[in-house]
N, C-alpha and C positions, 0 to 999 in steps of 0.2 A: 331587788324584785319587789314590785308593789303588791299590796294585799287588797282584797276586795271584801267589803262588808256583806252581812247577810242579805240586806236589801238588794245590793247589786247581784248577789248570787241568785236570789229569787227571780229578779227581772231577767237575768240571762236565761234561766231555765224557762221562763214564761215566753221567751222569744220563739220557742218551738211550739207554742200555742196550744197546749193540751188542756182542755177543760172538760168537765162532766156535769150534766144537769141533774136535777133532783131525781129524775127517773132513771138515772144510770146511763143515759145515752152520751156518747162522746162527741164533742164538737171541737173545732179549731177556732183560734182567735178571730179569724176573718170569715169563718163560716164556709170556707171553700172545700173542706175535706182534705186539704194538703197542709202540712204543718207550716203555719205562719204565712201561707200563700206564696211560698218560695217556688220559683220556677227552676227546674234542674235540667240544663242542657245535656248533661252527661248520660241521661237515660231517657230522653224525650220520646224516642221511637217506641221503646218498650213501655213507657208510661201510657201512651195512647193505647197500646195493645191491652195493658192491664185494665184500663178503664172500660174497654169493650168486653172484657172477660167477666165470668160470673163471680170472681173473687176480688175483694178489695183489700189490698195490702197497704194502701197509702193513708187511709184514715186512721189516725192514732186512737188508741185506747188508753185512758188514764189509769195507770197501775198504782199510783201513789195511794197510800192508806189502805192497801189490801194485804199487808204483811208480806210484801213482795221483797225477796232477797235483793234483787237487782236495784230496785228504786228506793226502798224504804230503809235499807241497812248499809248504805255506802260508808257510814261512819265506822262500822266494824273493821273494815279493811283499810280505808283511806283516811280515817281520822276526822272527816268532815261530813256532816249530814247534807242532804239535798243536792248532791252533785248529779249532773246529767250522766247516766251510767251507760257504759259499753263493756260490761264486765262478765258476770257469770253466764254460762252457756245455756240460757233460755232465750226465747224470742218475745218481742212485744206484740205479736200478732195473736188474734183469736185463733183457736184451733179450727179444724175443718168443720164445716156445717154439718156433715153427717155425724160427726162425733158429738157435737152439741145436741143434735136432735135425739141421738140414742141415749145420751145421759138424761135429758129431760124426760124422755119416755120412761126410763127406768125409775127416776125419782117420782114420777106420777103414780107408779105402782104403790109406793108408799111404805113397803116393808123392806128393811135393809138388814136382814138377818145374815147368819153365817153362810158362806158360799164355798164352792169347790172349784178349783182351777182345772181339774181333770174332767172337762166336759167337751163334748164334740164340737160345740160352737167355737170355743176358744182354740182348740187344737187344729181344727180344719181352717180357721182363719189364718193361723200362722203358716201352715203348709201351703195354703193358697197364695199368701203373700210371697213366699220364697219361689214358688213355681212361676208366678206371673211377673215378679220384679227381677228375679235373679236367674230364672230358668234352672233352678236348683231343686232337687227332690230332697225332702226332709222326712226322716222316719219319725212319725209322731210318738213312738215309744222313747225317743231320745229327749223329748220335751220335758222341761221342769219349770217350775215357777219360783220366783224370788221377789222379796219385797223391794229390792233395788239391785242394780247391776253390781254396785260395790259390795253388797252383802254376798252375792254369789261369788265374786272374786275372793273375798275374805275366806269363805268356807272352803273353796277349792285350793287356795294357797295352803291352808292348814291341812287339808287332806293329802296333798301331793308333795309336801316338803316338811322339813323339820326345823325347829329353831336353829339359827345360825347358817342355814342353807342360803345359797345364792338364787336370786330371781333376776333374770335378764330382762331389761326394759330398754327400748329405744329412747334416747334422750335428744332434746329436751322432752320432758314427760308431763303428762297430766298430773297436776299437783297432788291429787288424792292418792296416787300410786305410792310415792315414797312414804307418805304418812301411814298408809295401810300396812306396808311391809315393815316399817319400823315398829308399829304397834304389835306385830306378831314376831318380832325379833328375827326377821329375814333380812338378808343383805341385798340391797338393790345394786345390780351390776349393770352399769349403763353402757349401752352401745351407741356412741354419738352418730347422729345423722349429719350428712353434708350435702351440698347441692350437687346433683348429678348433671350429666351432659344435656339432659332434656329440660333442665331448669327445676325439676322436682327434687325433693329430698330423698336420699337413699342411704344405705348403710354399707359399710365395708365388710364383705363376706368373710374375709380372713379374721377380722377382729371379732365378728359375731361368733364364728366357729370356735375361736379360742375361748370365749366366755362360756359357750355351751359345753365345751369339752372339759371344763374344770370338774373334778370329781364330785364336788358338793353343789354344783348347779343343778337344781331340780325342776325349774319351771321357766318357760318363756312367757312373759306377760305381754301380749301383743295388743297394740291399739290399732285397729284396722277398720276404717281409715285412721290415720295417725292424728292425734291431738297433742300439741297445738299446730303442727305444720300444715295439716290438711292433706297429707300425702295419701293417695290411693295406691296401695301396693299392687304391682303388676303380678300376673300369673307366674312369671318366671321368678320374681322375688319371693313370692309365697311358696312356690314349689321348692326353691332352694332352702328356705327356712324349715319347711316340713321335712325334707330329707335330712338336714343337719340335726334337727331334734330327734328324728328317728335313729340316726347313727349314734347319738350320745344318750339315748334313753331319757330325754327331757320332755316333760309334759307341756302342753300348750293351752293357755287360756287366752282366747281371742275376744277382746272387747270390741264389739261391732256396732255400738250405739249410734255412730255417725254415718253408718253405711247408706241409709236411705237418702242422704244428702250428697252423694257422689254425683259429679256432673260429667257429661259427655265431653270428650271421648273416653274418659276414664271410667272403667267399669269395676265395681266391687265384686270380688270373688269370695263367697262365704267360706270360712275355714272348714265348715262341715263337709264340704266336698272333698277337700284334701284329707281331712281326718278319716272320713269313711273309707277312702281308698287305702289307707295305711293301717288303720286300727290304732291301738295304743291309747294313751290317756290324753284326751283333748276335750275342750269345751268351747262353745260359743256362748257369750253372754251379751244380751242386748235388750232393747225395749223400743216401743213407739214413742217414748216420752220426748226424745230429742227432735225427731222429725215432725211430729204432730203437736209439739209444744204442750205436753200434758204431764210434766214431772210432778205436779202437785197432786195428781191422782195416785201417785206411787205405783209400784208394780213393775216387774220386768220378767223376762223368761230366759231360759238357756237351753242349749242342746249339749248333752253329755254323752259321749260316744259309748263308753264301756259300762256295762250293767253294774259292776261292783261299785264303781265310783258314783254312779247315778243313785244307787240305793243308799250309799253312805251319805251323800249330800242330802237326800230327802229325809234320812233319819235325823240329821242335824236340824233341818228346817222344821220338822214336826215335833219330834220327841225332845230334842235338846233345847230348841229355841221357841217352840210353840207358835210358829209363824206360818203354818201351812194354809190357814184360811185367808184367801186373798181379799184385797179391797175390791168389792164387786164392781164399783164404778171404773176401776182400772181395767177389769175384764171387758166391760161394756165398751170402754173407749178403744181398747185394742181391736176388738172385733169390728167395730164400725170403721175404724181407720183402715184396717187391712182388707175389709170387704168393699168399702165405698169411698175411701179417701184418696185413691190414686190421682184423680184429676186435680184435686186441690194441691197435693204434694208436688205435682209437676209444675203447677203455676207458681207455687212458693219457690221452688228451686230456680225457676227462670227469673223471678223477681230478685231473689237474693244474689244471683249471679250478676245482675246489673248493679246492685249495690257494691259488690266486690270489685267489679270493673271500674266503677266510679272511683273507689278508693285508690286503687293502683294507678289509674289513669291520671288523677289529679296529682298524686305524689310524684309519679315519674315525670310529669310535665314540670313541676316545680323544682324537683331534684333529680335530674336524669341519671346521676351516678347511682341511685338506688336500684334501678332496673328490677322493680318488683314484679312478681307474677301473681296471678289469681290462684288461690288454693284450689286443689282438685276436688275437695269435698268440704261441706259444712258452710257455716256463716261467720266463721272466725278468721279475720284477716291477720296473718302472722307476718309482721312487718319488720324487716331487717334494716335497722337504721344505722348500722355500724359504719357504712361509708361516710356518714356525716360527722362522725367523731363526737357526737354529743354525749354529755354526762347523763347517765340514766336518772340519778337522783335529782339533778337540776331540772330535767325535763318533767319528771313527776311533780315537782313543786310548782312549776309553771302551770301544768295542766290542772292541778288541784286548786291552788291558791288564786290564780288569776283567771284561768279559763273556766273553772268550775265544772270540769268533766272528770269522770273516773274511767281510766283505760288501764287494762292490766299490764303491769311491767313484765317484761320477758323473764326476769329473774324469778318470778313466781314458779316457773317450770324448771328450775334448776340452774346451775352455773352456766350451762350452755345457752340459756336464754338471755344472757347479758347482752345489751345492745339491741334487743328486740322489744316490741310491744305487741299485745294481742287485742285487736279491736273487734268487738262484737257488732256486726251490722245486720243481725236478724231483727230488723226494725223498719219502720216507714222510711222512705228515701230521704225525707227532709231531716229526720233525726240523724241518719248516717252522714248527710252533708254537714250538719252542725258539728259532728264529731271530727270530721276531716278539717273543717274550717279551724276549729280549736287547735288541732294538732299542728297544722301549717303555721298558725300564728305563733305557737310555742316554739316550734323549730326555728322560725324566722328570728326569734330573739337569741337563739343559741348558735346559729350557723353564720 
């Protein structure tokens, strides 16, 4: 396997043409507004529609040198700096214009003192979003704030289980889940997903019930939609899970941070509807950070159904951890996103869907035996390369050393991820094309 020196690496990344002038404006190498002037036949009809729309997802923004996890710190995970990244689940797009306008307006006020999340503007924005996006009624009294979704999960796991207890998780799993559970001395009990008749990922009900029935299983930690597969659970699947958890006295924590990125005809059903119908211990934890690309603002929120658990969580947030005063810009961002960001989000989802269709279309054309499907939610393409019989380590070495790209190996998400990769295409079309080009070249060496 040949190696590539740093100059070659820099020139390969420069091929995607991202530059920024002294005033902070982003330009491309050819000045056209598309990365490197590349024409992309796989999404040409949509590209024309996008140009005619009010939102520009094609023009790149240079994120290098901004302390950006995805671009500036590839060396941490891949051992090499400066790779073209398709990794952590944030996007290369500017957030929605109404969010930027609201943040600027708040900064113009100039005073950034302590704030409260229990205010009508924030609470009503959340309930409005659920009513208009999901046709779901939310009791504002169930609403809580958290500095992050993972913080909320951490607190709820501690409230609803004891060290040594089992927590059921569908696998492969978001890599933060096993780390969090291990840190609290809980046992992750994996329920493997497999391809269903409709091509989507699903679970074996008998296997899941057996795990829930174990006497020391305390919590179902649900990822809805599922990361990394992109599965949007059906109403029948969720109803079955809710009934099984009720039968066995298992609490449910539903991480719904990818919900806004579900795509038709798949429709996300918030767990709050199922939980409110049944009672018991349940929580939804989520944020606008994924769908509106604002994780750097921090902040999340949750819905906790029973009063005792809600008060116990808020006691930990305020008295134990001193974190009840929110980042005010996070509140501002959420309110603007949920009140005015719907049209931008719709355009984003359409653009990302074309990226995902480009990925699966090109790979299926080159390797028909893959038979890949577009994920039902999100901007993360979960690619099953097992039919090609390639060695995961050899593929990663080619991608890193020769192609100078960073793509997440499936093993990051547990043993069930072996033979997969997760490709983030929440980015301009030309960058996504560059990632697929690199992947096809690497696979061509091994197959």
